[in-house]
N, C-alpha and C positions, 0 to 999 in steps of 0.2 A: 585140759590137764596136759602137762608136759611130761615126757619120758626122757630123762637125761641120758646121754651117752658118756662114756669114760672120758672123752675129751673135755666135756663140760665139768665133770667132777675134778679132773686134774687142774683146770683153771680155777675152780673154787678153792682147792687145796693150796694153790699158789697165791691166793689172795687177790686175784684179778677182780676188781670192783664191778666190772661189767657182768661177771658171772656170780659173784658172791651174793648179789641181790636176789638171785634165784632161790636162795635158801629161805626167802620170805614169801615165796609163791607156792602154788599148788603144783607139786611134782612128785614123780615116782621114779624109781630105777628098777631094773630087773635084778633078780638074784645073780644072774650070770654077769651082769655089769658090775655089781658089787664085788663079786669074786675076782673079776679081771682087775678092777681098781685096787683091791687089796693087794694083789700081786705086784702091781706097778709101784705102789707106795712101799711095799716091803723091799722091793729091789732098789728103789731110789733112796730110801731113807732107812727105816729099821722096823722091827716088829712092833715096838711100842707105838710108833706113829701109825702103822697100818691098823693096829687094834683101835687106836683113837678114832680113825676115820670109819672103821667098821661100826663101832658103837654109835657114832654120830649119824650115820646114814642108814643103819639097819631098819629103823622104823619106816623108812620110805621105800624099802625093798619089797618087791612082789615076786612070788613064785612064777615060774614059766612052765606052762603045760607042755608035755612031750609033743603034741601036735604042732605047737608053735615052733618048737625046736626043729622038727622035720621040715616045716614050711620055710624056716630060716635057711636050712641047708639047701633046699631047692632054690630059694631066691638067690643065694650066694652062687650056686652053680649056674643059674640062668644069667647071672651078671659077672661071670668069672673074669671078663676082660677089664672090669673095674677094680679087681683085686680087693674086694670088700672084706673086712674082718668078720669072722663068725660072730663075735660078740656084738658088733654093730648090726649085723643082719638080724640077730635075735631081738635087739631093742627096736629095730625098725618094724619087723613083722609083729611084735607085741603091740606096738603103737597102732599099726594099721588095724589089727584084730580088735583092739579095745577103743578105737576111735579117739586116740590121743595124738598129740604132735610129738614127733621125735626130734629133740633138740640136739643138734650136732654141728660141728665145725668141719666135718669131713666133706670136701668139695664134691666127692662122688655122689653124695646124697642131695646136693644143693637144689636141684630142679625137680626132685621127686615129690609126689603128693604126701601129705601127712608129715612134712618136715618143716621145722623152723631152723633155719640156718643162722649160725652165729659164730663169727670168728673173734679171736682174742684181740 
């Protein structure tokens, strides 16, 4: 199972065929990632577009336990030199805890376990 990060969702929204095909695979996103993505689409487009993507992705979204949030904060702190986003840390720790692959294009995650790295 893949757990997509916001980068992957943005590439899907842009119509990047390399990423659009992910919509036909088994994947999930965290509620935190969905919220971040909603904010990005809202900022770059409008509320109508953000609502469209929310509805399209909502069924793939999974809640994040508070313990995973705390572990993500610790992970981010332990890797502060990499300047990782909180949202990506949540997705990564969620993936590790649930034995999923975290799909990202963020080079800081490229060599980590439980990561499938994919650039646009």
